[in-house]
N, C-alpha and C positions, 0 to 999 in steps of 0.2 A: 608578716602579718597577713592573715587570710583576707581575701576580698569580701566586700559586703554581701554579695550574692552567695558566696560560700558559707558565710556565717549564718545567713538566713536559712540556707538548706540544712546546716547542722542544727540550728534551733528547731526547725520543723521536725527533723528526725528525732531529736531529744524529746520533743513534746509528745511524739508518737510513742516512744519507749516509755515515758512516764505514764501515759494514759493506760498502757497495758499493765504497768506495775500497780496501778491503783484499782484494777479489777478485783472483785471479791475472790478470796482464797479458794472457795469451793469451785468457782468457775475455772480458775487458772489451773487447779490441780488436774482437771480433765481436759485441758487445752493443749494439744500437741504443739501449737505455736509457742505457748509459754515454755513448754519443755525444751524446745529447740533454742529459745532465747536464753534460758538460764542454764542449760546443760552443755554449754560450750567449753572451750578450752582457753585458759589464761596463759599468756607467754610473757617472759621477762628476760632481759639481757642487760649486762653491765660490762663495759669495756674501759678499763683504766689504762692510759697510755702516756709514756714519756717520749717526747720527740725533740731532737736537737738538729740544728742546721748550721753548718759552717761553710762560708763561701769566700773565695779569694777576690773580694771586691770591697767597695766602700761601705756596704751594709754591715750592721752589727750582727754578730752571731745570735741565733735565737734558740730558745728552748722552752718547752711548755709541758705541763701536766694537765691532761684533760680527761674528763669522764663522760662517756656516752651511756645513757640508760634508756631503755625502752620498756613500755608496758602495753601489752596488747590483749585483745579478747576476740576470739572467733566463735560465732554462734554454732549451734548444732544445725542439722539439716531439717528444713521444713519444705517437703515436697520439691526438693531440688534447690530451694532458695537458702541463702545464708548471708552473713555480713561479717566484716572484719574491721576493727578499729585498733590503731597502734599510735601511741603517743611517744614522742622522742625528745630527750633533753640532752644538751651538750653544755658542760660546765667547765670553766677555766679554774683549775685548782692552784695554779702558781706557775712561775717561770718568768722569763724575760723575752717577750715578743709583743708585736703589735697585732691585735686581733684582726684577722683577715675578714673582709677586704680592707687593705691598708689605705692610709691617707695619700694625697697626691705626692707628698714628699715622704718617701719610704725611709725608715730608720733601721728596720730589722729585716733579715731574710724571712721568706714567707713560710708560715705554718698555717695552712688553710683550714682551721677548725674554729669557726666563730661560735660564741655563746648563743644559746637560744633554745626555746621550747616550742614545739610545733606538733601538729597532727601529721605524722609521716605517711600513714595510710588510713583510708576510711572508704570502704567500698561495699556495695551490695553485689552478690554473686548468684549465678544460677548454673547448676550442673544437670544436664539431661540430654538425651538423644546424642550421646557422644560429643557433646559441646559444652564448653565452659565459657561463661560470659561474666565479665566484671565491669561495674560501672562506678566510677568515683576515683579517689586518689589511690594510687597503687605503684608498686615497683615493677618495672617492665624489663625483662631480659629474654633472649631467645637462645642462649647457649649456657652451658654450665660455667660456673665461676672457675677461674677468673677471666674467661675468654669472651668478655662482653665488649667486643671491638667497636661495634656501631651503636648498640642500645644497651645501656647498663644502669645500675643503681649506685655506682661509685662507692662500693661497700668499704673501701679502704679508709675513706675519710670518715670522721666521726658523725657528720651530718649527711645522711644518705640522700641520694637523688630519687625523687618520685615524680609521678606524672598524674595530672588530672585527665582522665581518659576513659574511653570505653574500649575494652579489648575482648576478643573472642578467639577460641581455638577449637578445631574440630578434628576428630580422629575416626570418623565413620569408615574411611577406606583403610584397609589393612596396610600397616607400615607407612602411612602417610599422615602428616600433621599439617593442617592449614591454619595459619594465624593471621589475624588482622587487628590493628589498633588505630583509633583516631585520638590524637593528642590535642587537648585544648590549652594546657599549661604544663610547664616544666618547673618543678620546685627544686631549685639548685642546691648545691652543697654550701652556698654562700649565706644561707639564712635570710634574714629580712633587712639587711643593711646595705646591700649593693645597689647602686643606681648608676649604671655606666652605659646608658643609651639602650642596650638590648634588654636590660633587666630592671624591673620595677619591684622594689621590696623583695628581691631574691627570687622573683617569679618571672618566667619567660612566657609571654602569650604566643600561642602557636595555632596553626591551622594545618596540622600535619597528619600524614597517613603512612602506616607501616604495614608491609606485606611480607610474610615469611612462610616458606614451604620447606618441609623437611621430609625426606624419604629414606627409610632405613632397611628396605627390602632388597637392596643390591649387595651381593656378596663382596664386591670390591670395597665398599665403604658407605658412609652416610653422605647423602647429597642434600645440599641446602641452597635454595634460591631465594633472593630477597630483593625488595624494592622499598627504599625509604625516602619518602617525599617530605622534606622539611621546609615549612614556611614560617619564618619568624615574623609573625603578623604585625607587631607594633614596631619593628626595627626600621631603621632608615632604609630607604630604597637602595638597591644595589648591594645589599648585605651579602657577603660571600658565604655565610652559613646557610642561606636558603638554597638548598641543593636537592637534586634528585640523584639517588645512588642506586645502581642496579648491579647485582653481583651473583656469583655462583661459587660454591665451595664443595670440595670433596675431602673427607677425612676418614681414615681407616687404619686397621691393624691386621696383620697377617702373621700367624705362627710360622717360623722358619724351622724350628725343631722344638723339642719338649722344653727347652730352656730359654730360647730366644724368640722374641716377637718383633717384627718390623712395624714401625708406625710411620704414617705419611699424611701430609696435608697439601692441597693445592687450592688456591683461591684467587679469583680475579673479580674486580669491580671497576666500574666506570662512573664518574660523577660529573654532573654539569649543572648549570644554573636552573633554578626553579622558582616559580611565582615571581616576586620582585627581586630575586637574587641576581648577582652578577659575578660570573667567573668563566674562564675558558676551561673546556673539558680536561679532566685529569684522570689518571688511572691508578689502580691499586693492585699489587701483586703480593702473594705470600706462597713460599715453597718451604716445606719442612720434611726432613727425613731423619729417622732415628730408630732406636731399638730399646726393648725392655729385656732385662736379664736379672733374674733372682731378686726382684723387688726394686731394682734400680732402672732409671730411665735416662737416656742421653739422646739429645737431638740437636741438629744443626738447622737453623732457620734463616731465611732471606726474605725480608719484607721491604717493599718499596711503596712510598706515597709520593706520587709525582708532583712536581712544582716547576713553574716556568720563570720564577723570579717575581711574579706579581700575584699569581693565584696558585693554590696548592690543594691537594686532596685532604679533606678534613673529616674528623669524626667527633663533632661537638657534643654528642649525647652518649658517647662511649665511656667505659671505665678505663680511661687512658693511662692511669697509673700502672696498669698491668702490662703496658707496652712501651717500647723504647726507653726502658730503664726506670728504676724506682726513684731516682733522684728528681724525676718530673721535669727534666730540661726541655722535653718536646711534647708537652701536653697539647699544644697547638702546633700543627705542622708548619715549619718555616716556609716562607714564600718560595725558596729554592727547592722545596721538597726534601725528602729524606730517604736514604737507603740504610738499612740496618741489617748487618750480618751478626747473628748471635748464637751462642752455644749454651745449652741448658742441661744441667744435671739435677736429677731429683732422686732422693733415696731416703733410707732410714738409718739413723745413727742413735743407738741406745734407746730405741723406742720413740725418737723424735723425728719429725719430717724435716729433711734438709733440702733446700733449693739453692743452687748457685748458678748465676748467669753472667756471661761476659758478652758485651756489646761492642761492636766497632761501627761507628757512624760516619757517613759522608752525605753531602747534598746530592740530590738528583740532578739538578742543573749545575754543570761545571765539575761535578765529582770532587768537591772541596772537602777536606778533612773536617769533620764535625765533632771529633773527640771520641772517647771510648769510656766504658763504664763497667764496673764489677759490682754485682749485687749478691748478697747472701742472706738467707733466712733459716732459722732453726725454730721449730714450733712443735709443741707437744700438747696433746689433749688427754685429760685424765677423766675417767669415769663418764665419758660422753659429754659432760656439762662444763668442764673447766679447761681452759686453754692458757698456756704461757708461751710467749714468743719473744724472739730478739731478731732484729733485722738491721742491715747496714747497706748503704749505697755509696759508691765512690766514683764520681764522674770527673774525668780529666778532660778539660776543654782544649780545643785548638785555639791558641791565643790570637792567631791571625783573623779569626772570625769574631773575635770580641767576646767569647764565652768566659765563664768563671768556673774554676775548679770548685766542686761542691761535694761535701760529705754530709750524709744524713744518717741518723741513728734512731732506732725505735726499740723500746722495751715495753711490753704490754701484757696484760692479763685479762681474761674474759670469763664470765659465767653466763650460761645461757640455758634457759628452761623452756 
């Protein structure tokens, strides 16, 4: 449910739009503002998905059929100014599961796609002087999907994550992109039903600042530096998610010969308490090395999120489904931290995209076995607008740590215009 002040703002904007609509036709026909307002672009998407979850524990197996639909409208340009509105609906069409977030006594394994209809995005924008500014509800990311490690829109779930924010990016200097965002609220994937201390009606109140700098003029690869200062404003004192993260990333590709290209990534970040947060400093490391050959990619990755048994490196605003396995066993980093060695293969089979990943997990503190996982996905897009996909995740837990073997399966179809 939107806050009252947000509703008042939407009402004010709606009143302004209606006032323009009531202007005489002869005036509007000559009005470039009216042309920009009515000459925009409509967008639509629908994703139908079946998901099943089986776990080796006391919870019942869960399965669900859900439908995500969106309807958006982006205005034309008016002296650099524009606006975008996107409505989102998630509907439960059947299955045996408990709509997430679950009750205190869980019965079914988690399928985190609650019903709901909301304004997913609604912002005003300005483009000029090599600068883009957005004010309002928006999806924020700083890397191409699915690599939204720290800031993401959680596009895998049916209800996407968006932010009430002001954001800007500037490209005045050649090969350099400077980005900043101030976040006032996070509209989570949980809809309007979650009330668990940090979240009121599915919305997190924040006083957070995001800084991101990307430089592409170096022949070795793309450099990225970032600082993410997260303040969970209404959360209890000593919240471990109120953190300051500072990081540096290098990613690149170099041809070895006419058939083979080497790819590589190195990233380091450090995280410590911020505002009213409480944690001991923890670090993050990522090393990747691989190659591309005739449309196929293979890479070996080593990712570490440190933990000392009480505090650990966390990425609460990231699209975490894309990391540490699609079974979502480690959406929140364990207190002992996590080390993940994984091997990824990406290619094309009969015109469909194939992704296969094998993970081997252990804790950072104590190097305890945290299980392993195999993930595979096959997805094909037709005529640009239609997509069919099938995906499977098989997590094998280490019983000494109290985990549960987990199998997840997805079958989905999407249309997007």
